[in-house]
N, CA and C atoms as an extended XYZ file, in Angstrom:
579
Properties=species:S:1:pos:R:3:atomname:S:1:resname:S:1:resid:I:1 pbc="F F F"
N        27.747      249.597      -55.006 N   UNK     1
C        28.163      248.389      -54.443 CA  UNK     1
C        29.928      247.843      -54.608 C   UNK     1
N        30.539      247.956      -54.250 N   UNK     2
C        32.223      247.971      -54.568 CA  UNK     2
C        32.701      246.088      -54.393 C   UNK     2
N        34.134      246.225      -55.468 N   UNK     3
C        34.213      244.829      -55.615 CA  UNK     3
C        34.932      244.976      -53.738 C   UNK     3
N        35.781      243.173      -54.037 N   UNK     4
C        36.568      243.659      -52.646 CA  UNK     4
C        37.751      245.143      -52.377 C   UNK     4
N        38.276      245.175      -53.544 N   UNK     5
C        39.579      245.808      -53.945 CA  UNK     5
C        39.061      246.861      -53.235 C   UNK     5
N        37.504      247.102      -53.048 N   UNK     6
C        37.235      248.530      -53.379 CA  UNK     6
C        36.493      249.409      -54.195 C   UNK     6
N        36.997      248.545      -55.880 N   UNK     7
C        36.331      249.826      -56.921 CA  UNK     7
C        34.946      249.111      -56.563 C   UNK     7
N        34.132      250.316      -57.470 N   UNK     8
C        32.873      250.456      -57.749 CA  UNK     8
C        32.834      249.212      -58.176 C   UNK     8
N        31.731      249.001      -58.370 N   UNK     9
C        31.047      247.901      -59.628 CA  UNK     9
C        29.885      248.522      -60.165 C   UNK     9
N        30.321      248.511      -61.728 N   UNK    10
C        29.684      249.022      -62.463 CA  UNK    10
C        27.867      248.675      -62.721 C   UNK    10
N        26.653      248.935      -62.231 N   UNK    11
C        25.365      248.893      -62.136 CA  UNK    11
C        25.372      247.316      -63.323 C   UNK    11
N        25.869      247.580      -64.695 N   UNK    12
C        25.512      246.497      -65.481 CA  UNK    12
C        26.058      245.640      -64.941 C   UNK    12
N        26.895      245.238      -64.787 N   UNK    13
C        28.179      244.321      -64.404 CA  UNK    13
C        27.290      244.038      -63.128 C   UNK    13
N        26.691      244.214      -62.379 N   UNK    14
C        25.595      243.955      -60.585 CA  UNK    14
C        24.625      243.201      -61.523 C   UNK    14
N        24.026      244.089      -62.557 N   UNK    15
C        22.774      243.019      -63.048 CA  UNK    15
C        23.267      241.719      -64.229 C   UNK    15
N        24.605      241.134      -64.408 N   UNK    16
C        24.589      240.589      -65.483 CA  UNK    16
C        25.230      239.206      -64.107 C   UNK    16
N        25.871      239.599      -63.056 N   UNK    17
C        26.883      238.590      -62.109 CA  UNK    17
C        25.482      238.039      -60.841 C   UNK    17
N        24.095      238.891      -61.098 N   UNK    18
C        23.116      238.444      -59.984 CA  UNK    18
C        22.692      237.523      -60.981 C   UNK    18
N        22.153      237.480      -62.677 N   UNK    19
C        21.961      237.231      -63.532 CA  UNK    19
C        21.808      235.593      -63.579 C   UNK    19
N        23.556      235.993      -63.699 N   UNK    20
C        24.490      234.581      -63.932 CA  UNK    20
C        24.283      233.502      -62.647 C   UNK    20
N        24.253      234.123      -61.422 N   UNK    21
C        24.108      233.436      -60.404 CA  UNK    21
C        22.703      232.521      -60.195 C   UNK    21
N        21.419      234.067      -60.462 N   UNK    22
C        19.988      233.053      -59.889 CA  UNK    22
C        19.792      232.327      -61.291 C   UNK    22
N        19.681      232.670      -62.524 N   UNK    23
C        19.220      231.898      -63.913 CA  UNK    23
C        19.665      230.481      -63.470 C   UNK    23
N        21.112      230.134      -63.093 N   UNK    24
C        21.953      229.174      -63.058 CA  UNK    24
C        21.088      228.261      -62.083 C   UNK    24
N        21.237      228.678      -60.853 N   UNK    25
C        20.801      228.518      -59.662 CA  UNK    25
C        19.036      227.836      -59.682 C   UNK    25
N        18.643      228.635      -60.361 N   UNK    26
C        17.027      228.792      -60.097 CA  UNK    26
C        16.110      228.441      -61.401 C   UNK    26
N        16.767      228.616      -62.641 N   UNK    27
C        16.179      228.519      -63.957 CA  UNK    27
C        15.963      230.097      -64.435 C   UNK    27
N        15.681      229.896      -65.996 N   UNK    28
C        14.970      231.149      -66.359 CA  UNK    28
C        14.034      231.824      -66.000 C   UNK    28
N        12.634      230.771      -66.374 N   UNK    29
C        12.040      231.370      -66.027 CA  UNK    29
C        11.529      231.497      -64.897 C   UNK    29
N        11.984      230.925      -63.799 N   UNK    30
C        11.729      231.058      -62.009 CA  UNK    30
C        12.280      232.130      -61.686 C   UNK    30
N        13.257      232.969      -62.432 N   UNK    31
C        13.755      234.329      -61.608 CA  UNK    31
C        13.341      235.446      -62.837 C   UNK    31
N        12.654      236.192      -61.989 N   UNK    32
C        11.738      237.830      -62.574 CA  UNK    32
C        12.607      238.400      -62.333 C   UNK    32
N        11.952      239.454      -63.246 N   UNK    33
C        13.322      241.365      -63.364 CA  UNK    33
C        13.187      241.469      -61.536 C   UNK    33
N        11.926      241.281      -60.878 N   UNK    34
C        12.062      242.041      -59.802 CA  UNK    34
C        13.018      240.972      -58.608 C   UNK    34
N        13.040      240.436      -59.060 N   UNK    35
C        14.048      239.637      -58.440 CA  UNK    35
C        15.327      239.580      -58.382 C   UNK    35
N        15.643      240.193      -60.119 N   UNK    36
C        17.053      240.356      -59.739 CA  UNK    36
C        17.774      242.002      -60.124 C   UNK    36
N        16.735      242.796      -60.418 N   UNK    37
C        16.611      244.462      -59.840 CA  UNK    37
C        16.580      243.842      -58.431 C   UNK    37
N        15.831      243.485      -57.304 N   UNK    38
C        16.353      244.181      -55.794 CA  UNK    38
C        17.882      243.109      -55.586 C   UNK    38
N        18.138      242.404      -56.134 N   UNK    39
C        19.478      241.507      -55.404 CA  UNK    39
C        21.194      242.350      -56.121 C   UNK    39
N        20.693      243.097      -57.060 N   UNK    40
C        21.397      243.781      -58.279 CA  UNK    40
C        21.848      245.353      -57.095 C   UNK    40
N        20.697      245.333      -56.509 N   UNK    41
C        20.409      246.671      -55.845 CA  UNK    41
C        20.690      248.002      -56.854 C   UNK    41
N        19.977      247.654      -57.978 N   UNK    42
C        19.937      249.213      -58.989 CA  UNK    42
C        18.790      248.835      -59.277 C   UNK    42
N        18.257      250.637      -60.106 N   UNK    43
C        17.258      251.044      -59.856 CA  UNK    43
C        16.135      250.573      -60.323 C   UNK    43
N        15.349      250.301      -60.808 N   UNK    44
C        13.999      250.078      -62.255 CA  UNK    44
C        14.657      250.330      -63.721 C   UNK    44
N        14.583      251.386      -63.441 N   UNK    45
C        15.285      252.109      -64.823 CA  UNK    45
C        15.890      252.040      -65.012 C   UNK    45
N        17.564      252.168      -64.205 N   UNK    46
C        18.860      251.912      -64.818 CA  UNK    46
C        18.826      250.425      -65.411 C   UNK    46
N        18.241      249.010      -64.940 N   UNK    47
C        18.119      247.967      -65.099 CA  UNK    47
C        17.429      247.478      -66.656 C   UNK    47
N        16.328      248.355      -67.052 N   UNK    48
C        16.113      249.202      -68.088 CA  UNK    48
C        16.934      250.257      -69.425 C   UNK    48
N        17.520      250.337      -68.500 N   UNK    49
C        18.334      250.897      -69.977 CA  UNK    49
C        19.481      250.153      -69.963 C   UNK    49
N        19.890      249.310      -69.339 N   UNK    50
C        20.856      248.340      -69.543 CA  UNK    50
C        20.308      246.784      -71.073 C   UNK    50
N        19.220      246.493      -70.259 N   UNK    51
C        18.575      245.211      -70.508 CA  UNK    51
C        16.678      245.569      -71.338 C   UNK    51
N        16.959      246.317      -71.917 N   UNK    52
C        14.969      246.074      -72.433 CA  UNK    52
C        13.853      245.391      -72.397 C   UNK    52
N        14.382      244.081      -71.970 N   UNK    53
C        13.885      242.985      -72.083 CA  UNK    53
C        14.393      242.227      -71.399 C   UNK    53
N        14.140      241.052      -70.741 N   UNK    54
C        14.490      239.734      -70.041 CA  UNK    54
C        15.448      239.356      -70.514 C   UNK    54
N        14.714      239.230      -72.061 N   UNK    55
C        15.363      238.081      -73.188 CA  UNK    55
C        16.752      238.461      -73.540 C   UNK    55
N        16.842      240.196      -73.376 N   UNK    56
C        18.548      240.846      -73.715 CA  UNK    56
C        19.023      240.296      -72.597 C   UNK    56
N        18.608      239.680      -71.021 N   UNK    57
C        19.288      239.778      -70.346 CA  UNK    57
C        20.097      238.183      -69.933 C   UNK    57
N        18.802      237.236      -70.717 N   UNK    58
C        19.367      236.074      -70.504 CA  UNK    58
C        20.450      236.154      -71.824 C   UNK    58
N        20.028      236.777      -73.138 N   UNK    59
C        21.161      236.768      -74.149 CA  UNK    59
C        22.324      236.773      -73.253 C   UNK    59
N        22.619      238.030      -72.897 N   UNK    60
C        23.938      238.049      -71.453 CA  UNK    60
C        24.673      237.280      -71.083 C   UNK    60
N        23.568      236.946      -70.345 N   UNK    61
C        24.094      235.739      -69.701 CA  UNK    61
C        24.624      234.564      -69.966 C   UNK    61
N        23.351      234.189      -71.413 N   UNK    62
C        24.629      233.079      -71.981 CA  UNK    62
C        25.687      233.493      -72.937 C   UNK    62
N        25.743      234.694      -73.518 N   UNK    63
C        27.098      234.992      -73.664 CA  UNK    63
C        28.408      234.847      -72.560 C   UNK    63
N        28.212      235.179      -71.342 N   UNK    64
C        29.039      234.986      -70.146 CA  UNK    64
C        29.388      233.491      -70.115 C   UNK    64
N        28.252      232.604      -69.611 N   UNK    65
C        28.317      231.629      -69.524 CA  UNK    65
C        29.293      230.878      -70.445 C   UNK    65
N        29.080      231.369      -72.106 N   UNK    66
C        29.944      231.130      -73.162 CA  UNK    66
C        31.103      231.343      -72.365 C   UNK    66
N        31.397      232.580      -72.725 N   UNK    67
C        33.026      232.773      -72.672 CA  UNK    67
C        33.274      231.721      -71.233 C   UNK    67
N        33.139      231.307      -69.841 N   UNK    68
C        33.676      230.787      -68.937 CA  UNK    68
C        33.943      229.271      -68.917 C   UNK    68
N        32.671      228.974      -69.597 N   UNK    69
C        32.336      226.800      -70.022 CA  UNK    69
C        34.041      226.825      -71.443 C   UNK    69
N        33.281      227.898      -72.622 N   UNK    70
C        34.035      227.672      -73.608 CA  UNK    70
C        35.877      228.128      -72.839 C   UNK    70
N        36.403      228.127      -72.089 N   UNK    71
C        37.687      229.006      -71.842 CA  UNK    71
C        38.043      227.614      -71.098 C   UNK    71
N        37.401      226.924      -70.416 N   UNK    72
C        37.068      225.771      -69.643 CA  UNK    72
C        37.892      224.597      -70.549 C   UNK    72
N        36.585      224.236      -71.175 N   UNK    73
C        37.257      223.614      -72.394 CA  UNK    73
C        37.876      223.578      -73.215 C   UNK    73
N        38.470      224.861      -73.772 N   UNK    74
C        39.702      224.945      -74.204 CA  UNK    74
C        41.199      225.149      -73.638 C   UNK    74
N        41.277      225.184      -72.569 N   UNK    75
C        42.108      224.730      -71.499 CA  UNK    75
C        41.883      223.383      -70.768 C   UNK    75
N        41.565      223.067      -70.924 N   UNK    76
C        41.648      221.498      -70.639 CA  UNK    76
C        42.333      220.449      -71.803 C   UNK    76
N        41.553      221.353      -73.407 N   UNK    77
C        42.075      220.129      -74.005 CA  UNK    77
C        43.402      221.085      -74.068 C   UNK    77
N        43.955      221.693      -73.824 N   UNK    78
C        45.521      221.798      -74.288 CA  UNK    78
C        45.800      221.748      -73.409 C   UNK    78
N        45.581      221.070      -71.976 N   UNK    79
C        46.107      221.083      -70.537 CA  UNK    79
C        47.377      219.480      -71.330 C   UNK    79
N        46.134      218.919      -72.424 N   UNK    80
C        46.631      217.480      -72.961 CA  UNK    80
C        48.200      217.565      -73.675 C   UNK    80
N        48.163      218.292      -74.111 N   UNK    81
C        49.511      218.272      -74.996 CA  UNK    81
C        49.318      219.398      -76.332 C   UNK    81
N        49.766      218.883      -77.085 N   UNK    82
C        49.971      220.070      -78.360 CA  UNK    82
C        49.038      218.749      -80.057 C   UNK    82
N        49.624      217.756      -79.109 N   UNK    83
C        48.513      216.321      -79.931 CA  UNK    83
C        46.920      216.993      -80.291 C   UNK    83
N        46.056      216.964      -81.651 N   UNK    84
C        44.875      217.570      -81.560 CA  UNK    84
C        43.892      216.437      -80.900 C   UNK    84
N        44.391      214.921      -81.568 N   UNK    85
C        43.891      213.809      -80.900 CA  UNK    85
C        43.838      213.955      -79.161 C   UNK    85
N        45.312      214.196      -78.688 N   UNK    86
C        44.918      214.249      -77.344 CA  UNK    86
C        43.934      215.096      -76.727 C   UNK    86
N        44.058      216.076      -77.313 N   UNK    87
C        42.811      217.456      -76.884 CA  UNK    87
C        41.829      216.699      -76.937 C   UNK    87
N        40.903      216.406      -78.027 N   UNK    88
C        39.926      215.479      -78.384 CA  UNK    88
C        39.443      215.250      -77.235 C   UNK    88
N        40.665      214.761      -76.405 N   UNK    89
C        39.676      213.520      -74.944 CA  UNK    89
C        40.135      213.949      -74.102 C   UNK    89
N        41.112      215.474      -74.099 N   UNK    90
C        41.895      215.968      -72.978 CA  UNK    90
C        40.008      217.150      -72.328 C   UNK    90
N        39.811      217.782      -73.513 N   UNK    91
C        38.983      218.789      -73.120 CA  UNK    91
C        37.681      218.030      -71.966 C   UNK    91
N        37.542      216.641      -72.774 N   UNK    92
C        37.041      216.000      -71.701 CA  UNK    92
C        36.651      215.927      -69.821 C   UNK    92
N        38.203      215.935      -69.589 N   UNK    93
C        39.066      216.709      -67.994 CA  UNK    93
C        37.569      218.103      -67.938 C   UNK    93
N        37.287      218.938      -68.373 N   UNK    94
C        36.430      220.013      -68.334 CA  UNK    94
C        35.471      219.719      -67.090 C   UNK    94
N        35.061      218.896      -68.395 N   UNK    95
C        33.703      217.988      -66.872 CA  UNK    95
C        33.849      217.569      -66.092 C   UNK    95
N        34.818      217.154      -65.162 N   UNK    96
C        35.110      216.607      -63.699 CA  UNK    96
C        35.387      218.121      -63.112 C   UNK    96
N        35.901      218.944      -63.658 N   UNK    97
C        35.817      220.075      -62.670 CA  UNK    97
C        34.721      220.700      -62.777 C   UNK    97
N        33.525      220.638      -64.307 N   UNK    98
C        31.675      221.174      -64.004 CA  UNK    98
C        31.515      220.476      -63.249 C   UNK    98
N        30.936      219.104      -63.172 N   UNK    99
C        30.550      218.522      -62.456 CA  UNK    99
C        30.360      218.184      -60.901 C   UNK    99
N        31.637      218.465      -60.250 N   UNK   100
C        31.793      218.823      -58.754 CA  UNK   100
C        31.625      220.064      -57.946 C   UNK   100
N        31.359      221.071      -59.011 N   UNK   101
C        31.207      222.104      -57.988 CA  UNK   101
C        29.930      222.216      -57.459 C   UNK   101
N        29.587      222.512      -56.308 N   UNK   102
C        28.855      223.090      -55.539 CA  UNK   102
C        27.517      223.256      -56.286 C   UNK   102
N        26.489      223.163      -56.264 N   UNK   103
C        25.080      223.661      -56.973 CA  UNK   103
C        25.169      223.726      -58.451 C   UNK   103
N        25.935      222.828      -58.991 N   UNK   104
C        26.015      221.877      -60.749 CA  UNK   104
C        24.630      221.769      -60.834 C   UNK   104
N        23.790      222.312      -62.046 N   UNK   105
C        23.169      222.006      -62.266 CA  UNK   105
C        22.661      221.670      -63.966 C   UNK   105
N        23.689      220.818      -64.244 N   UNK   106
C        23.948      220.818      -65.531 CA  UNK   106
C        24.599      221.676      -66.591 C   UNK   106
N        24.324      221.756      -67.976 N   UNK   107
C        25.140      222.309      -69.190 CA  UNK   107
C        23.331      224.298      -69.148 C   UNK   107
N        24.004      224.824      -68.682 N   UNK   108
C        23.265      226.298      -69.247 CA  UNK   108
C        23.193      226.037      -70.257 C   UNK   108
N        23.123      225.618      -71.041 N   UNK   109
C        22.779      225.823      -72.648 CA  UNK   109
C        22.063      225.257      -72.970 C   UNK   109
N        22.125      223.946      -72.350 N   UNK   110
C        20.587      222.480      -72.248 CA  UNK   110
C        19.115      223.287      -71.747 C   UNK   110
N        19.752      223.645      -70.442 N   UNK   111
C        19.047      223.634      -70.103 CA  UNK   111
C        17.723      225.285      -70.472 C   UNK   111
N        19.176      226.038      -71.016 N   UNK   112
C        18.044      227.679      -71.635 CA  UNK   112
C        17.557      227.362      -72.679 C   UNK   112
N        17.376      226.049      -73.144 N   UNK   113
C        17.207      225.725      -74.279 CA  UNK   113
C        15.598      225.030      -74.270 C   UNK   113
N        15.682      224.126      -73.215 N   UNK   114
C        15.144      224.093      -72.448 CA  UNK   114
C        13.621      224.523      -72.036 C   UNK   114
N        13.966      225.848      -71.833 N   UNK   115
C        13.093      226.859      -71.062 CA  UNK   115
C        12.947      228.040      -72.310 C   UNK   115
N        13.347      227.961      -73.461 N   UNK   116
C        13.014      228.799      -73.964 CA  UNK   116
C        12.269      228.630      -75.999 C   UNK   116
N        12.013      229.139      -76.190 N   UNK   117
C        11.158      229.085      -77.627 CA  UNK   117
C        12.269      229.365      -78.658 C   UNK   117
N        11.698      228.564      -79.090 N   UNK   118
C        12.585      228.450      -80.714 CA  UNK   118
C        12.602      229.338      -81.459 C   UNK   118
N        13.508      229.984      -81.482 N   UNK   119
C        13.492      231.378      -82.403 CA  UNK   119
C        13.511      232.575      -81.720 C   UNK   119
N        13.622      232.540      -80.396 N   UNK   120
C        14.121      233.412      -79.527 CA  UNK   120
C        15.247      233.463      -79.474 C   UNK   120
N        15.943      234.926      -79.143 N   UNK   121
C        17.401      235.602      -78.572 CA  UNK   121
C        18.235      234.270      -77.967 C   UNK   121
N        17.663      233.644      -76.774 N   UNK   122
C        17.840      232.479      -75.669 CA  UNK   122
C        18.227      231.768      -77.176 C   UNK   122
N        17.039      231.322      -77.524 N   UNK   123
C        17.495      230.107      -78.310 CA  UNK   123
C        18.411      229.587      -79.164 C   UNK   123
N        18.517      231.190      -79.723 N   UNK   124
C        19.224      231.381      -80.740 CA  UNK   124
C        20.661      231.498      -80.467 C   UNK   124
N        20.960      232.115      -79.735 N   UNK   125
C        22.189      232.081      -78.469 CA  UNK   125
C        22.828      230.906      -77.828 C   UNK   125
N        21.818      229.976      -78.211 N   UNK   126
C        21.928      228.869      -77.262 CA  UNK   126
C        22.323      227.868      -78.883 C   UNK   126
N        21.784      227.414      -79.443 N   UNK   127
C        21.575      227.011      -80.656 CA  UNK   127
C        23.768      227.528      -81.538 C   UNK   127
N        23.412      229.231      -81.397 N   UNK   128
C        25.214      229.468      -81.795 CA  UNK   128
C        25.873      228.927      -80.562 C   UNK   128
N        26.520      228.618      -79.285 N   UNK   129
C        27.229      227.893      -78.498 CA  UNK   129
C        27.632      226.868      -79.307 C   UNK   129
N        26.294      225.577      -79.479 N   UNK   130
C        26.666      224.598      -79.514 CA  UNK   130
C        27.043      224.094      -81.740 C   UNK   130
N        26.566      225.018      -81.915 N   UNK   131
C        27.096      225.566      -82.756 CA  UNK   131
C        28.986      225.464      -83.151 C   UNK   131
N        29.140      226.694      -82.214 N   UNK   132
C        30.911      226.922      -81.832 CA  UNK   132
C        31.665      225.463      -81.372 C   UNK   132
N        31.206      224.806      -80.672 N   UNK   133
C        31.448      224.067      -79.875 CA  UNK   133
C        31.810      222.921      -80.741 C   UNK   133
N        30.691      222.963      -81.713 N   UNK   134
C        30.940      221.291      -82.741 CA  UNK   134
C        31.561      221.345      -83.875 C   UNK   134
N        32.013      223.129      -84.482 N   UNK   135
C        32.823      223.560      -85.481 CA  UNK   135
C        34.549      223.087      -84.566 C   UNK   135
N        34.965      223.130      -83.471 N   UNK   136
C        35.761      223.247      -82.834 CA  UNK   136
C        36.312      222.383      -82.725 C   UNK   136
N        35.522      221.591      -82.379 N   UNK   137
C        35.510      219.611      -82.753 CA  UNK   137
C        35.874      218.994      -84.317 C   UNK   137
N        35.215      219.638      -84.501 N   UNK   138
C        35.610      219.033      -86.250 CA  UNK   138
C        37.064      220.015      -86.723 C   UNK   138
N        37.026      221.181      -86.163 N   UNK   139
C        38.430      221.641      -86.739 CA  UNK   139
C        39.723      220.519      -85.759 C   UNK   139
N        39.222      220.062      -84.575 N   UNK   140
C        40.350      219.691      -83.800 CA  UNK   140
C        40.423      218.445      -84.622 C   UNK   140
N        39.299      217.733      -85.492 N   UNK   141
C        39.308      216.070      -85.544 CA  UNK   141
C        39.836      216.147      -86.774 C   UNK   141
N        39.674      217.056      -87.808 N   UNK   142
C        40.555      217.224      -89.087 CA  UNK   142
C        41.793      216.968      -88.973 C   UNK   142
N        42.604      218.082      -87.774 N   UNK   143
C        43.501      218.248      -87.760 CA  UNK   143
C        44.487      217.074      -86.784 C   UNK   143
N        44.034      216.332      -86.038 N   UNK   144
C        43.950      215.612      -85.949 CA  UNK   144
C        44.279      213.998      -86.744 C   UNK   144
N        43.099      213.840      -87.642 N   UNK   145
C        43.455      213.051      -89.175 CA  UNK   145
C        42.576      212.264      -89.347 C   UNK   145
N        41.488      212.468      -88.324 N   UNK   146
C        39.962      211.780      -88.987 CA  UNK   146
C        39.632      211.291      -89.911 C   UNK   146
N        39.066      209.840      -90.330 N   UNK   147
C        38.798      210.039      -91.782 CA  UNK   147
C        37.424      210.793      -91.939 C   UNK   147
N        36.519      211.079      -90.724 N   UNK   148
C        35.465      211.173      -90.756 CA  UNK   148
C        35.532      212.774      -89.723 C   UNK   148
N        35.841      213.582      -90.082 N   UNK   149
C        35.773      214.522      -89.166 CA  UNK   149
C        34.529      215.103      -88.491 C   UNK   149
N        33.564      215.173      -89.398 N   UNK   150
C        32.355      215.961      -89.140 CA  UNK   150
C        31.577      214.851      -88.550 C   UNK   150
N        31.783      213.189      -88.567 N   UNK   151
C        31.098      212.479      -87.471 CA  UNK   151
C        32.107      212.485      -86.617 C   UNK   151
N        33.235      212.197      -86.566 N   UNK   152
C        33.675      212.406      -84.679 CA  UNK   152
C        33.336      213.723      -84.022 C   UNK   152
N        33.397      214.526      -84.603 N   UNK   153
C        33.052      216.272      -83.904 CA  UNK   153
C        31.575      215.924      -83.294 C   UNK   153
N        30.723      215.389      -84.241 N   UNK   154
C        28.991      214.809      -83.898 CA  UNK   154
C        29.117      214.067      -82.798 C   UNK   154
N        29.637      212.934      -82.778 N   UNK   155
C        29.982      211.878      -81.584 CA  UNK   155
C        30.229      212.583      -80.087 C   UNK   155
N        31.360      213.102      -80.617 N   UNK   156
C        32.245      213.880      -79.055 CA  UNK   156
C        31.074      214.852      -78.580 C   UNK   156
N        30.256      215.739      -79.561 N   UNK   157
C        29.268      216.393      -78.840 CA  UNK   157
C        28.393      216.063      -78.151 C   UNK   157
N        28.135      214.669      -79.046 N   UNK   158
C        26.755      214.047      -78.537 CA  UNK   158
C        27.120      213.701      -76.717 C   UNK   158
N        28.224      213.238      -76.732 N   UNK   159
C        28.893      212.704      -75.408 CA  UNK   159
C        29.228      213.364      -74.246 C   UNK   159
N        29.370      214.751      -74.973 N   UNK   160
C        30.155      214.946      -73.897 CA  UNK   160
C        28.609      216.359      -73.318 C   UNK   160
N        27.738      216.506      -74.160 N   UNK   161
C        25.856      217.070      -73.372 CA  UNK   161
C        25.436      215.895      -72.785 C   UNK   161
N        25.841      214.587      -73.078 N   UNK   162
C        25.071      213.943      -72.044 CA  UNK   162
C        25.383      213.411      -71.113 C   UNK   162
N        27.183      213.049      -70.691 N   UNK   163
C        27.640      214.056      -70.074 CA  UNK   163
C        27.703      214.472      -68.847 C   UNK   163
N        27.281      215.872      -69.549 N   UNK   164
C        26.793      216.892      -68.799 CA  UNK   164
C        25.784      217.183      -68.490 C   UNK   164
N        24.830      216.335      -68.805 N   UNK   165
C        23.336      215.807      -68.184 CA  UNK   165
C        23.211      214.892      -67.218 C   UNK   165
N        24.328      213.932      -66.980 N   UNK   166
C        24.099      212.770      -66.454 CA  UNK   166
C        25.147      213.691      -64.790 C   UNK   166
N        26.099      214.250      -65.344 N   UNK   167
C        26.283      214.942      -64.159 CA  UNK   167
C        25.588      215.451      -63.474 C   UNK   167
N        24.065      215.843      -63.957 N   UNK   168
C        23.488      217.155      -63.141 CA  UNK   168
C        22.056      215.732      -62.606 C   UNK   168
N        22.683      215.214      -62.732 N   UNK   169
C        20.868      213.863      -62.793 CA  UNK   169
C        21.965      212.987      -61.500 C   UNK   169
N        23.094      212.644      -61.929 N   UNK   170
C        23.257      211.218      -61.277 CA  UNK   170
C        24.765      211.912      -60.335 C   UNK   170
N        25.577      213.189      -60.304 N   UNK   171
C        26.712      213.773      -59.897 CA  UNK   171
C        27.667      212.114      -59.887 C   UNK   171
N        27.943      211.040      -60.378 N   UNK   172
C        29.069      210.765      -60.315 CA  UNK   172
C        29.987      210.454      -60.828 C   UNK   172
N        31.379      210.923      -59.819 N   UNK   173
C        32.159      211.249      -60.873 CA  UNK   173
C        33.159      209.900      -61.794 C   UNK   173
N        32.630      208.783      -61.843 N   UNK   174
C        33.175      207.767      -61.888 CA  UNK   174
C        31.983      207.979      -63.928 C   UNK   174
N        31.206      208.632      -63.635 N   UNK   175
C        30.742      208.839      -65.119 CA  UNK   175
C        31.020      210.427      -65.993 C   UNK   175
N        32.495      210.807      -65.522 N   UNK   176
C        32.870      212.245      -65.984 CA  UNK   176
C        34.307      210.613      -66.936 C   UNK   176
N        34.665      209.467      -66.062 N   UNK   177
C        35.351      208.666      -66.254 CA  UNK   177
C        35.157      208.110      -66.976 C   UNK   177
N        33.746      207.807      -67.432 N   UNK   178
C        33.294      207.160      -68.291 CA  UNK   178
C        33.710      207.606      -69.805 C   UNK   178
N        32.756      208.687      -69.724 N   UNK   179
C        32.656      209.644      -70.896 CA  UNK   179
C        34.278      210.082      -71.285 C   UNK   179
N        35.065      210.565      -70.531 N   UNK   180
C        36.345      210.235      -71.179 CA  UNK   180
C        37.134      208.933      -71.757 C   UNK   180
N        36.914      207.982      -70.945 N   UNK   181
C        37.307      206.755      -71.792 CA  UNK   181
C        36.470      206.691      -72.744 C   UNK   181
N        35.576      206.882      -73.522 N   UNK   182
C        34.230      206.714      -74.209 CA  UNK   182
C        35.210      207.324      -75.381 C   UNK   182
N        34.989      208.601      -75.285 N   UNK   183
C        35.653      209.378      -76.220 CA  UNK   183
C        37.358      209.104      -76.347 C   UNK   183
N        38.115      208.729      -75.911 N   UNK   184
C        39.225      208.365      -76.292 CA  UNK   184
C        39.369      206.810      -77.512 C   UNK   184
N        38.425      206.151      -76.546 N   UNK   185
C        37.615      204.600      -78.254 CA  UNK   185
C        37.269      205.452      -79.298 C   UNK   185
N        36.568      206.532      -79.277 N   UNK   186
C        35.979      207.195      -80.387 CA  UNK   186
C        36.879      208.000      -80.876 C   UNK   186
N        37.956      208.679      -80.689 N   UNK   187
C        39.122      208.689      -81.301 CA  UNK   187
C        39.689      208.167      -81.509 C   UNK   187
N        40.409      207.145      -81.384 N   UNK   188
C        41.159      206.010      -81.559 CA  UNK   188
C        40.430      205.458      -82.860 C   UNK   188
N        38.600      204.850      -82.711 N   UNK   189
C        38.887      204.193      -83.925 CA  UNK   189
C        37.759      205.969      -85.247 C   UNK   189
N        38.453      206.580      -84.667 N   UNK   190
C        38.202      207.379      -86.082 CA  UNK   190
C        39.115      207.753      -86.773 C   UNK   190
N        40.515      207.957      -86.286 N   UNK   191
C        41.989      208.018      -86.718 CA  UNK   191
C        42.037      206.693      -87.073 C   UNK   191
N        43.006      207.384      -88.845 N   UNK   192
C        43.834      206.070      -89.668 CA  UNK   192
C        44.403      204.817      -89.045 C   UNK   192
N        44.334      203.492      -89.150 N   UNK   193
C        45.059      202.229      -88.008 CA  UNK   193
C        46.624      203.163      -88.343 C   UNK   193
């Protein structure tokens, strides 16, 4: 297989790109290794050379999702300007883009957590992602001067996850505006007067 520019696409990348599309659209459990092998056009031996177990592929998929979603969150925060308080609100703009995307099925990490066994590689990768987002929010909250940065970060993380879930359930763009407005109110309340 080749990319649009004619360059060959490596087998591992084809497998991961296929998994990225299928896992998100159908769910982790609903997509078997045989479907990924068939759609990616690789031999079974090639698949298992790169991913000895399905969980290894799921973790790689979650790492790819992490890169994309974290990049979108950071870009939305940075677009809000240099003030950390504004960034805490601005990051919610990433929701509007994500939730309006065709085929949006909610947060890939929340979906993965629902389908994975606690203690498994996919579950641990999901927990690590959520902890990284929380740590980033805590850092921004501290830079913004929040009196209780941990508490503000936790509240914003809960709001973010709830908005991602709401986007999958009702696909109402106004819900994303409500989430952003709520984030603004939480940030204002958390900062010293």
